[in-house]
C-alpha positions in Angstrom: 117.7 23.7 133.6 121.2 22.4 133.1 123.9 24.4 131.3 123.8 21.9 128.4 120.0 22.2 128.2 120.2 26.0 128.2 122.8 25.8 125.4 120.5 23.5 123.4 117.5 25.7 123.9 119.5 28.8 122.8 120.8 27.0 119.7 117.3 25.8 118.8 116.0 29.4 119.2 118.8 30.7 117.0 117.9 28.2 114.3 114.2 29.2 114.4 115.1 32.8 114.4 117.4 32.3 111.4 114.7 30.4 109.5 112.2 33.2 110.1 114.6 35.8 109.0 115.4 34.0 105.8 111.7 33.5 105.1 111.1 37.2 105.7 113.8 38.1 103.1 113.1 35.5 100.5 110.0 33.4 101.3 109.7 29.7 101.4 112.4 28.9 98.8 115.0 30.9 100.8 114.6 28.6 103.8 117.2 26.0 102.8 118.4 23.8 105.7 122.1 24.5 104.8 121.4 28.3 104.7 119.6 28.2 108.0 122.5 26.3 109.6 125.0 28.9 108.3 122.8 31.8 109.4 122.3 30.3 112.9 126.0 29.3 113.1 125.3 25.6 113.8 126.3 22.4 112.0 123.8 21.0 109.5 123.6 17.8 111.6 122.7 19.8 114.7 119.9 21.5 112.7 118.5 18.1 111.7 118.6 16.9 115.3 116.1 19.7 116.1 114.0 19.7 112.9 113.4 16.9 110.3 112.3 19.3 107.6 112.0 23.0 106.8 108.3 22.8 107.1 108.7 21.6 110.7 111.2 24.4 111.3 108.9 27.1 109.8 106.0 25.8 112.0 108.2 26.0 115.0 108.7 29.7 114.0 104.9 30.1 113.8 104.6 28.5 117.2 107.1 31.0 118.5 105.1 33.9 117.0 102.0 32.6 118.6 103.7 32.3 122.0 105.1 35.8 121.7 101.6 37.2 120.8 100.0 35.3 123.7 102.6 36.9 126.1 101.9 40.3 124.6 98.2 39.9 125.0 98.6 38.7 128.6 100.5 41.9 129.3 98.1 44.1 127.3 94.7 42.4 127.0 92.4 43.2 124.1 89.9 45.9 125.0 86.3 46.1 123.9 82.8 46.0 125.3 81.8 42.6 123.8 83.5 39.3 123.2 83.2 39.9 119.5 85.1 43.2 119.8 87.8 41.7 121.9 88.3 38.6 119.7 88.3 40.8 116.6 91.1 42.9 118.1 93.1 39.7 118.9 92.7 38.4 115.4 93.5 41.8 114.0 96.9 41.8 115.8 97.6 38.4 114.4 96.7 39.5 110.9 98.9 42.6 111.2 101.8 40.5 112.4 101.5 38.3 109.3 100.9 41.1 106.8 104.0 42.9 108.1 106.1 40.2 106.5 104.4 39.0 103.4 107.2 36.6 102.2 107.4 35.1 105.7 103.6 34.7 105.8 103.7 32.9 102.4 106.4 30.6 103.7 104.3 29.8 106.8 101.2 29.1 104.8 103.2 26.8 102.5 104.6 25.0 105.6 101.1 24.8 107.2 99.9 23.0 104.0 102.5 20.2 104.5 101.4 16.6 105.1 104.5 16.1 107.3 103.3 14.6 110.7 105.8 16.7 112.6 104.2 19.8 111.1 100.8 18.6 112.4 102.2 18.6 116.0 103.3 22.2 115.7 100.0 23.1 114.1 98.2 21.7 117.1 100.3 23.8 119.5 99.6 26.9 117.4 95.9 26.1 117.4 95.9 25.6 121.2 97.6 29.0 121.7 95.0 30.6 119.3 92.2 29.0 121.4 93.7 30.3 124.6 94.0 33.8 123.2 90.4 33.7 122.0 89.2 32.3 125.3 91.0 35.1 127.2 89.4 37.7 124.9 86.0 36.2 125.5 86.8 36.9 129.2 84.2 34.8 130.9 81.3 35.6 128.5 79.2 32.5 127.9 80.1 30.8 124.6 78.2 27.6 123.9 80.9 25.8 121.8 84.3 27.4 122.2 86.0 24.5 120.4 83.6 25.1 117.4 84.2 28.8 117.5 88.0 28.4 117.5 87.8 25.8 114.7 85.7 27.9 112.4 87.8 31.0 113.1 90.9 29.0 112.3 89.4 27.8 109.1 88.4 31.3 108.1 91.9 32.6 109.0 93.6 29.9 107.0 91.4 30.4 103.9 91.9 34.1 104.1 95.6 33.7 104.5 95.7 31.5 101.4 93.8 34.0 99.4 96.0 36.9 100.6 99.4 35.2 100.0 98.2 34.1 96.5 97.4 37.7 95.7 93.7 37.2 95.4 92.8 39.6 98.2 94.1 42.9 99.5 96.0 43.6 102.7 93.4 43.9 105.5 91.0 41.4 104.0 92.0 38.7 106.5 91.1 40.9 109.4 87.8 41.9 107.8 86.8 38.3 107.1 87.8 37.3 110.6 85.8 40.2 112.1 82.7 39.0 110.2 83.2 35.4 111.3 83.7 36.5 114.9 80.6 38.7 114.9 78.5 35.9 113.5 79.9 33.3 115.9 79.9 35.4 119.1 76.5 37.0 119.1 
């Protein structure tokens, strides 16, 4: 990678980190492009070269969280006697990560709900990482329709997240609902 490319990647990472920090402190509304640029110490124009909207920026942050989690799970795979147990542990780690920063989670859910096409691209990357983490947790056990399992778990996760960030369910409910879905899907 050239020195210029490395600088651009470092600047982009700073921007994503700044947006996630602002979201953790103040939620979706705190992530203003001008504030992100100031926090990341980049020009506003530079920020817009990387991201067309704050929703795209926040989803890039979610993509980074998913990548970090995938790396962590590769280093320390989920333990359990069955696919259901291992997948439940993977999903539990994901839920814990989100619940640790409720304002950031709310910002991410709001961004996930965007109709911005750039957001859809990042959502697909997050979904692919989630699928890979689940496939690794299944660890060779026969699953008839992995795509379907991941799709349904993703839908349960999103619905549970919506309910949690809206204050309609308690902390830990996401993990409980995902455990139930995983148990039913991975018998």
